[in-house]
Steps between C-alpha positions, in 0.01 A plus 500: 500500500867454589580331166329780310689768692831301449435518117418869533823564678692320227327694227541835671874436555548396141301788343617757759532783259145450356350466858679825611402681191129401534497629858660823408273549193191444710619734770576772241160448335315529834696811596408650160132429558512660845654807344257525215177374635554520879183608677439646847477286804161469670495510872130480549376258763155367395287205624256405220154391617517683842254777599769767524635423149160486328412838654837652415458387140158671478637815646784508246231556243258728685749697731853442372648738761377277786654182347811657351830593663532780747763730651500725807690811558521571873569860621617574849522866620801628691506485881267757648309556175183354350451358154185706456700828505466700170869477393482125537158445328642700207802264484262196508280649231808558269617145566149366402515689177847370411396140599191521263748545216687175578464223251215245547341693797121507466406691819672702781283578805596801708474453884269793523253308279550155653541614855830299531639731776614368833312579814795723624515680168873420446470246220297476170481244222463550132345199341623407144289255291597302186273324255758231451617224723817524707705285259417748213605821678810629345811604692483846346146561654625400847826714457275797400285465821824473708643805328175709574517386861868586534435859363265556786780441742678819392208689663551332834266202485615151561367259230490127425341296226331158552217297363458182288728630226787386716545120460760230485826606332509167326813391328815639656856407461710679756821469710343239742401264211842535344670436830275182520632375164859583606463308818352209298814508274713491810316192636542336164874572502539345845285209413692421170834630608521653144407846367455351145251243631324763708466728199374224277238418757380851515490556117217253416302611805518864398409422133192304627399777739532759217291286264230429749474863613497640152242236386271606793537860414440444130146363598411828677317643188269189479462397874469691817824457686575667826835650604496259794472203269800622301708546817402152644583343164837675517567391855410138445659463155824641633498272820400163342691575187834518683409202720401274212817570307701445819355151552581391146839663471623376834414151385688546183816626667487211748502258210768682313719479813472111475613501137169475315494623145345856497236414244379192699545677830269781415247263346497294824471822714200607294351151525532470886520846644292636209229252595488626849491863355205425265309334790572792734417759233174328415385503863573871515314557173200292600472678844526843348258416209260377753455861613276541197225286659441769771332714234674838561644624162804684658596186699448274195735735298751499785497121540515428123775763448722357771431148375607609157831641638558167675428304185758705309751452785450114468540516120816712540640255749460189276589656174730799552723330773602212274561740213700740702694207659577389144691824429700446829571131442760366754570847639207459734663201675642589851888520493673195621587538870243786555239482774235452242679198350562340853124552572401314184736218583388475861128498383570149364604349836315357785481695820650344818530632858817683427451655159448411130673230310514520124478224252867416539518508876650846556358654810387867480338743735115455532308778321304766693182330386600162633606642838174705531287197404685277754436758777140536405425127510713436813180553700228519241203516740652813678573661166136441377359637822725808504454598140126439512470697823692798358291504183170466681592790721577709192162402363305635796463868371342367180187423704442876506546540118275770351499553120456826305632679197750773583418876441689824540518441872755226420724732290840627622479768772693761272272453206240767408215255498577373844520856631155573348357183634625571867391859482146406391477235757604748775280786381200336356496155646639171358182426317550792267777307327263207433140618423233245406283567204139375527316477155126524545284396198115530464270377247332841461735689257398855607759719641281621784426146620874402485596802694240429761602137529861595525421723781315221688786271440741759637286542807496125565882476456556772765350277773754224441800446727843627415361762264666845542313693226271431197512750211193613318412263208651577166306443174650303199424520129240221569199660665422180682833523683651705783826451691529551874860538641542349858807604713588241760666573819769250425764472243475311163672189637329506832291205635220740587490625129460143383215456763335818367494370144334184637252707702394708190453193300297341779268808488439471138181294536349745743582784271336326213175453702499861633626696193455261215864547405775246471844590627859396442821589688787577269805724467861424534474407865213262456664332205819454692297344785331265258834390351641434843198295602504302180864422552454412875213265406724340234796435723414168668375335175822609332709357785302171474568485117877572539552253795302234316707553190824474697393170657417355163814623312745406775339156532562443134855623516618312816268209507437569865228588740711654775691748285190667335338553843820627652546734209149636524526556871830666460354720217221614737735576766708712269193698372367546852835624640540731207150647544559531874810715431317706247211569750756596776689739272243652272177473713629527851787730410780289672842630373303724252739795546814286474379324188371826344121393498315827468156376629355241724172365396325208316711274285472521114199297427660288232831440681392171679395333162810628306721381789328157508525452118862609466623330826341178404698469182823598665433256787442214247828615327713456809317188604576330176865597488561395864286188543565342152876458595394337826265257322762407249743420788220292662453314183875415464575418873175430682639694802218735595694734739826503310321564170370834650858615571651375169208641296522848669863509406419519134261793509527707816760735366303574174173542690669743749624697206167496332324616817744776555457622146114489531518686829729760367297568172161526703671709770630737232141605430426577864650853510255616222257769621212302370226400727409191297843365419683562841291248705494245214886522466538471889260198507677316231843568636432373847289221362788365286735530789272318741406220252850441372695514829255413774271250324688338208861493642404439864146365549505266204823304584376465867157361395650258250747384766211446741291312247781274398413236241136612520582826333530310167190283525213513253234233466551273193154573364563876519841466347351322196223765470720817510693589181879514526620853419880388503598845635834327617591384144536130580384415133818680366693179578349356187599785272857602616740435225782235523771749585311609809389147617693546828270780601173428677239769573433570870191719489544860620808408682717469190659207304691240694767268370453128512856459620381628839243230541 
């Protein structure tokens, strides 16, 4: 692979105008496709094959209003008045008439007909039904309903609008994301010591992100793509895109500082650092694509969309970087005497007790990475116990992890949908926000029989625990069907609501015997519960697949048994600690007010799987860049403990910058008022920080120092059996041209001169 990438780097450098032109042409074509053919995003959560989804699909044909989107206008009378007073009933009637004229609205139910008036007669609800799904409801329709509700406020009523028409905002580029990119640029400037190099690192990454995002949006007319999938692709594409470019460009500048020809330098950088980038990107892509095996369409789209963004980021790194570097030539080289030039020279030397000695014997000050690694391995057992103890402590809240899909109760406090949700919960009970629909079907297709059976089913449901009310059965266009609405005592994401769904399904066999009808629990609440349960059941198998994959891949890369096991354990510690912090903040409400978290409750059901998939790839990324330098030092010197220090010197600075950029990009999405994106951004940000700084830069050197020579042992039979991926680029020694023979590849740590041997 290294030889192939070396040739690709040469070719991209030589044909830089063509490469850049192709990327810009593809980007322009994709943007044009989005503008001409771009379709709507689809935020439906469906679980094919489940009882709730089958029943919902049936209702979409026989009773579209029950299966479609809904909205609620909540009216509250002024203090000391009742909503049933004639002036206010007239205002509500006028609002109903205006709402009926809103686009896409199929039915509007007055509270006088539905009985949706609170016990204290201060609050009433107008129900608005659509025949289309939430994703198909236009903004103009929601705005019309808001306008009708706002007009009622002029007559003294307080109003708010809620319901399923309010969903994730999806793609959003705001000040926080722009600040995140600006901070990333600042980190690049500090890392490279050059504004030109920082800008040239950002340019390929942004082109790659734009291409990946526009490509995903261009597929919207043909494939159901959720707004969350687009935002996740943007988040990941931006983070890994900058990081991958950083790894290759930093290697290129390091070699330029040593006098390497720019063309050969960029080819070597793509062959060595680019190999690690391809490996790391492939692990992220595999982990994200594996989400499709769970069998939930929106999660499949999310995983494949994010995987596509990462693939584009990898392609941009190994083709655009050498092309852009070709335009800059030697101008990317650090200025002689600058800190960047001194670091490149010092990277060639061997570390002693006092500092760093370069190839010609000049003594310099030890790098921060060298000093940190020495401090970490001074007492390695203490370091391992301390870091492990802290991470295990952070993991403890994860034992209480509860999963659910967010609803309007997770919306910002100031939003109209959150006001409506809280008012309904207070005046009607939390179950009114999450009704369950029970579809009863008989073999007798007479309306009278269906109505009688529906009444019997309703009577049985009233006897179950946690049932606040059961509404009279509603007929559908199919005479064999009737729908019974059940209002739980608990909210949509409550544990007791989940238990009620199970109880109703458990009673199905008795109802079939006594009434001859088959029942199915459906509705938005039941579908969300089924999604969460499916994801919860898939979590452990998915972890097993990812951990097993990490063991196999790292065994092939590092030809070791200790390193893969250590990496897998460290990965599990990172994931566990991240989930523990998510539970503490988003479920328990710790620091919720400080961090601006609007609601404490169950964690977004697909967050753990997304976190595992993304963090797995990033963990392998950092592992390869850190440990490959240590392995190369071990191969050269045979000194186990010293190779940990010398190897870390090559890559700690770059990995630190990469982790800071990742953290900044993910944290930039945290301020969004989006109940899906906010916890994911938080989990990824803290996950990257924990994995990079606590696990890879602290725990890894300590474990390798403890293991000594045993860290690099692999049985001979297994060594022969496993393929050699050559991520470190050792095969490039055979293809480096004569004018660069003095250069010898040194894995992810860089290229070292033979004069220093």
